[in-house]
MIVOKOL-577864 format. One line per 2 residues: number of its first residue (from 1); their letters; for each residue x, y, z of N, C-alpha, C, CB. Coordinates in pm, 1 decimal. Glycine has a CB too. Layout:
BEGIN
NUM = A = X Y Z X Y Z X Y Z X Y Z | ... .
//
This chain:
BEGIN
1 = MP = 349.5 -1621.0 158.8 340.2 -1573.1 40.9 266.5 -1654.9 -74.2 463.0 -1546.0 11.1 | 177.3 -1639.8 -148.2 140.2 -1728.2 -233.4 200.4 -1762.2 -371.1 32.5 -1700.3 -245.7 .
3 = IY = 195.8 -1861.4 -415.1 244.6 -1884.7 -571.7 136.1 -1861.0 -670.0 296.1 -2037.6 -599.5 | 189.4 -1786.0 -759.7 99.2 -1734.4 -882.8 129.3 -1814.1 -994.5 122.4 -1581.7 -925.3 .
5 = EY = 31.4 -1845.2 -1064.6 68.5 -1907.7 -1197.3 29.5 -1813.2 -1323.8 -8.3 -2051.9 -1210.4 | 112.4 -1808.4 -1408.6 107.3 -1708.1 -1533.4 120.1 -1805.6 -1649.4 236.2 -1585.6 -1537.0 .
7 = QC = 55.7 -1764.0 -1761.4 47.6 -1804.4 -1891.0 69.5 -1709.4 -1984.5 -62.6 -1857.7 -1914.7 | 182.2 -1713.5 -2092.4 195.6 -1612.1 -2178.6 94.5 -1639.0 -2307.8 347.6 -1600.9 -2215.3 .
9 = KA = 5.5 -1540.1 -2340.7 -80.4 -1538.1 -2445.6 -28.9 -1545.1 -2579.9 -151.2 -1434.4 -2435.4 | 123.9 -1497.7 -2601.5 168.8 -1498.6 -2734.3 246.3 -1631.4 -2759.9 255.1 -1374.0 -2761.6 .
11 = CG = 307.0 -1710.0 -2650.8 369.1 -1833.1 -2689.2 330.6 -1923.4 -2627.2 489.7 -1840.4 -2684.2 | 244.4 -1910.3 -2493.5 199.9 -2038.1 -2422.9 286.7 -2079.9 -2325.8 182.7 -2149.1 -2510.8 .
13 = HR = 394.3 -1997.5 -2285.2 477.7 -2042.4 -2177.4 400.6 -2019.2 -2049.1 615.0 -1969.7 -2176.7 | 402.5 -2139.0 -1958.5 353.0 -2107.3 -1851.2 490.5 -2121.4 -1721.4 217.8 -2205.2 -1839.1 .
15 = LE = 440.4 -2039.3 -1606.0 543.1 -2039.8 -1514.6 478.5 -2016.6 -1369.2 649.2 -1931.2 -1555.0 | 562.5 -2041.2 -1237.5 501.3 -2026.4 -1128.5 558.3 -1919.0 -1064.5 498.4 -2135.1 -1057.9 .
17 = KL = 541.6 -1811.3 -968.6 629.8 -1705.5 -935.1 551.4 -1710.3 -785.9 629.4 -1550.8 -1042.5 | 668.6 -1711.3 -659.0 623.5 -1684.9 -549.0 621.2 -1521.6 -512.7 698.2 -1766.3 -463.6 .
19 = QK = 513.2 -1457.7 -489.3 505.5 -1331.1 -491.3 427.6 -1305.4 -386.0 465.3 -1278.8 -605.7 | 445.6 -1166.6 -306.5 355.0 -1103.3 -199.3 245.2 -1087.6 -241.1 388.2 -985.3 -147.8 .
21 = VS = 125.2 -1091.0 -174.7 -12.7 -1045.6 -217.3 -24.8 -915.9 -290.7 -97.3 -1033.9 -100.9 | 57.4 -805.6 -219.1 39.5 -681.6 -247.5 163.3 -655.4 -382.7 55.7 -590.6 -98.3 .
23 = AA = 240.6 -730.5 -432.6 334.8 -735.1 -556.0 235.1 -705.7 -683.7 417.8 -895.5 -570.5 | 269.1 -635.1 -762.4 217.5 -626.8 -894.4 232.5 -758.7 -975.9 285.4 -514.8 -964.3 .
25 = PL = 121.0 -774.9 -1052.0 126.5 -908.4 -1141.1 242.8 -895.5 -1251.6 -26.0 -934.4 -1222.9 | 304.4 -1004.0 -1288.3 409.4 -1012.0 -1385.0 330.6 -966.8 -1530.6 479.3 -1174.6 -1385.3 .
27 = TD = 406.0 -911.7 -1622.6 342.4 -874.0 -1754.1 448.3 -939.6 -1858.6 322.1 -697.2 -1773.3 | 580.9 -937.5 -1837.1 667.6 -954.7 -1937.3 712.8 -1123.2 -1946.4 789.8 -851.6 -1908.8 .
29 = CP = 662.0 -1191.8 -2037.0 710.4 -1331.2 -2065.1 860.8 -1361.6 -2068.0 659.2 -1370.1 -2193.1 | 942.6 -1456.3 -1966.2 1073.0 -1470.8 -1955.9 1110.8 -1555.6 -2107.1 1108.9 -1550.3 -1806.9 .
31 = AC = 1029.2 -1602.3 -2157.8 1065.1 -1695.6 -2282.3 1068.9 -1609.8 -2417.1 947.8 -1820.3 -2300.0 | 942.6 -1538.1 -2433.7 968.5 -1446.3 -2583.9 954.5 -1303.1 -2541.2 842.5 -1477.3 -2721.4 .
33 = QA = 978.1 -1258.5 -2429.3 997.4 -1082.4 -2401.0 868.8 -1027.3 -2423.8 1110.5 -993.6 -2510.8 | 761.2 -1092.1 -2462.0 646.9 -1021.7 -2492.3 547.3 -979.7 -2365.6 576.5 -1106.3 -2590.9 .
35 = PE = 512.0 -875.2 -2377.9 407.9 -811.3 -2255.6 282.0 -895.0 -2248.2 354.5 -644.4 -2287.8 | 266.6 -1018.7 -2251.4 131.4 -1098.4 -2271.6 113.8 -1192.3 -2153.5 130.0 -1188.0 -2412.8 .
37 = LG = 190.4 -1178.4 -2041.8 149.9 -1276.0 -1934.0 26.5 -1231.5 -1867.4 259.5 -1293.8 -1828.1 | -47.7 -1338.6 -1833.7 -170.5 -1338.2 -1763.5 -181.4 -1416.2 -1651.6 -266.5 -1371.4 -1839.9 .
39 = RL = -212.3 -1375.4 -1535.6 -245.4 -1470.3 -1436.4 -358.3 -1555.0 -1436.3 -251.9 -1413.1 -1333.9 | -328.7 -1704.2 -1405.3 -430.1 -1787.1 -1413.3 -472.6 -1816.3 -1284.1 -400.8 -1896.6 -1484.5 .
41 = IS = -620.1 -1858.6 -1284.6 -700.2 -1891.2 -1158.4 -669.0 -2044.8 -1114.7 -867.3 -1870.1 -1188.0 | -619.1 -2074.1 -1010.7 -597.1 -2203.9 -969.1 -651.3 -2234.8 -828.8 -456.5 -2229.8 -976.4 .
43 = AA = -654.3 -2374.0 -804.4 -701.5 -2397.7 -656.8 -578.2 -2377.6 -571.4 -765.9 -2551.6 -630.6 | -633.9 -2315.9 -457.9 -534.6 -2267.2 -346.8 -511.1 -2404.8 -271.2 -601.5 -2136.6 -238.3 .
45 = GF = -382.9 -2419.1 -258.8 -334.7 -2541.6 -177.8 -269.4 -2501.1 -38.3 -224.0 -2624.8 -265.2 | -303.9 -2538.7 61.5 -254.2 -2513.8 187.2 -251.7 -2642.7 290.6 -336.6 -2401.8 240.5 .
47 = RL = -166.2 -2625.0 374.2 -140.9 -2747.4 480.3 -138.3 -2670.3 623.7 21.9 -2839.3 449.7 | -231.6 -2730.4 701.9 -242.6 -2688.8 838.1 -150.7 -2768.0 946.7 -387.8 -2702.3 873.8 .
49 = AG = -59.1 -2687.5 981.0 42.5 -2767.6 1080.2 45.3 -2721.6 1231.2 195.7 -2750.1 1026.3 | 75.7 -2816.3 1309.5 76.2 -2764.0 1443.4 -51.9 -2825.2 1511.1 77.3 -2601.2 1443.9 .
51 = GG = -68.1 -2777.9 1649.2 -171.7 -2804.3 1724.0 -290.4 -2702.9 1710.9 -124.2 -2814.6 1853.0 | -394.4 -2748.6 1683.7 -517.4 -2645.6 1645.0 -648.5 -2707.7 1646.1 -503.0 -2584.0 1499.1 .
53 = WY = -734.8 -2634.6 1600.2 -878.3 -2671.5 1585.6 -916.7 -2799.4 1512.0 -944.0 -2565.1 1518.4 | -828.1 -2806.1 1395.8 -846.2 -2918.1 1290.8 -826.2 -3062.9 1340.6 -746.3 -2896.5 1175.9 .
55 = ET = -733.8 -3059.6 1459.6 -721.5 -3179.4 1528.0 -814.8 -3276.1 1569.1 -673.9 -3155.1 1616.7 | -939.9 -3179.2 1603.4 -1061.2 -3246.8 1659.6 -1179.3 -3237.4 1581.4 -1093.9 -3196.3 1787.1 .
57 = DF = -1177.8 -3159.9 1505.0 -1308.4 -3123.7 1434.4 -1370.8 -3229.2 1331.3 -1283.6 -2993.2 1356.5 | -1264.3 -3302.2 1280.7 -1314.8 -3416.8 1192.9 -1301.4 -3568.3 1258.2 -1229.7 -3412.3 1054.1 .
59 = KS = -1289.1 -3577.0 1361.9 -1270.5 -3708.1 1443.8 -1408.5 -3733.2 1509.1 -1147.5 -3696.1 1563.1 | -1465.0 -3857.7 1506.4 -1565.5 -3887.7 1558.8 -1580.5 -3969.1 1696.7 -1615.3 -3936.9 1469.0 .
61 = GG = -1670.7 -3968.3 1771.2 -1698.4 -4046.2 1856.5 -1595.8 -4035.1 1977.9 -1708.9 -4167.0 1794.6 | -1517.6 -4142.2 2022.1 -1427.3 -4141.6 2138.5 -1295.4 -4078.4 2080.7 -1404.3 -4295.3 2203.0 .
63 = KK = -1261.1 -4066.7 1981.8 -1150.1 -4041.6 1915.9 -1110.2 -3911.2 1937.2 -1161.8 -4068.8 1788.4 | -1213.8 -3791.1 1978.2 -1189.9 -3650.5 2014.8 -1099.9 -3631.4 2124.4 -1310.8 -3584.9 2047.5 .
65 = NL = -999.3 -3557.5 2122.5 -905.9 -3515.8 2228.6 -934.4 -3358.9 2259.1 -747.9 -3542.8 2180.0 | -1033.0 -3339.8 2327.5 -1074.8 -3185.5 2341.1 -997.0 -3112.3 2432.8 -1217.4 -3165.9 2387.1 .
67 = AG = -969.1 -2986.2 2394.7 -873.7 -2928.8 2503.9 -952.7 -2914.5 2653.6 -817.7 -2770.5 2450.6 | -884.2 -2920.6 2773.9 -920.0 -2930.3 2880.7 -982.3 -3060.2 2942.0 -984.0 -2839.7 2884.5 .
69 = DG = -975.3 -3139.5 2835.6 -1038.9 -3309.3 2848.0 -924.6 -3366.2 2901.3 -1088.1 -3403.0 2691.9 | -882.0 -3408.8 3008.8 -771.4 -3485.2 3024.7 -806.5 -3622.4 3036.5 -697.0 -3443.6 3131.3 .
71 = GG = -929.0 -3667.9 2987.8 -958.7 -3806.0 2969.9 -987.1 -3877.9 3087.7 -858.1 -3868.9 2906.4 | -962.5 -3803.1 3216.0 -1003.8 -3871.8 3359.8 -1150.4 -3856.2 3401.3 -918.4 -3806.4 3481.4 .
73 = DA = -1135.6 -3852.2 3541.6 -1278.6 -3847.9 3600.4 -1335.0 -3717.5 3581.4 -1284.1 -3880.8 3751.3 | -1282.7 -3592.4 3559.1 -1358.9 -3478.8 3529.9 -1425.2 -3480.4 3405.3 -1283.6 -3369.4 3536.0 .
75 = AA = -1383.5 -3562.2 3299.4 -1438.8 -3583.1 3177.9 -1576.5 -3662.7 3184.9 -1338.5 -3651.7 3096.2 | -1597.4 -3739.4 3285.4 -1704.7 -3834.9 3302.4 -1777.6 -3775.6 3406.4 -1662.4 -3979.0 3333.6 .
77 = GK = -1770.6 -3639.2 3462.1 -1847.2 -3577.4 3554.4 -1843.5 -3629.1 3707.9 -1975.7 -3584.9 3502.0 | -1711.7 -3683.7 3721.5 -1666.6 -3736.0 3855.6 -1583.6 -3641.3 3933.8 -1588.0 -3861.3 3839.3 .
79 = TP = -1602.0 -3621.8 4051.0 -1525.6 -3526.7 4135.7 -1415.9 -3606.6 4200.2 -1616.7 -3454.9 4245.3 | -1285.2 -3577.2 4188.0 -1170.2 -3646.4 4280.7 -1192.8 -3640.4 4414.1 -1035.6 -3587.2 4266.2 .
81 = AK = -1165.2 -3768.1 4475.4 -1175.9 -3787.4 4634.1 -1088.5 -3704.4 4681.5 -1147.2 -3926.8 4694.0 | -1108.3 -3653.0 4819.7 -1027.5 -3549.5 4899.2 -975.9 -3643.9 5000.9 -1114.7 -3415.8 4964.9 .
83 = DG = -830.8 -3593.9 5040.2 -756.7 -3669.2 5148.5 -782.5 -3825.7 5126.7 -809.0 -3620.5 5300.7 | -787.6 -3876.6 5019.2 -767.5 -4018.8 5016.5 -897.8 -4105.5 5054.9 -652.3 -4050.2 5112.4 .
85 = AA = -1000.7 -4032.3 5074.0 -1128.6 -4078.0 5093.6 -1202.8 -4115.4 4963.4 -1200.0 -3978.4 5167.2 | -1266.7 -4235.4 4971.6 -1339.9 -4292.6 4843.1 -1451.4 -4197.9 4813.1 -1402.1 -4447.0 4863.9 .
87 = A = -1493.1 -4166.3 4676.5 -1599.0 -4099.9 4650.8 -1735.0 -4196.7 4662.6 -1575.7 -4037.4 4517.4 .
//
């Protein structure tokens, strides 16, 4: 749920409200009770957490840890030896 910012046009009171996207905007100011609240436009803030695409997209060179890349011989194009025989 996003946090919306409001400002009263009558008294200038500002507040933040956690609301569903589908919720109707607030209209009554809690400070002066006037029906003059207006929703402000502000920068969206978010945080990506957990494993995902962003872990690798902004790393450079050998720092990338790509999915399916175990960092071993398969990544270097080598095939593992069978039955203990050297490649």
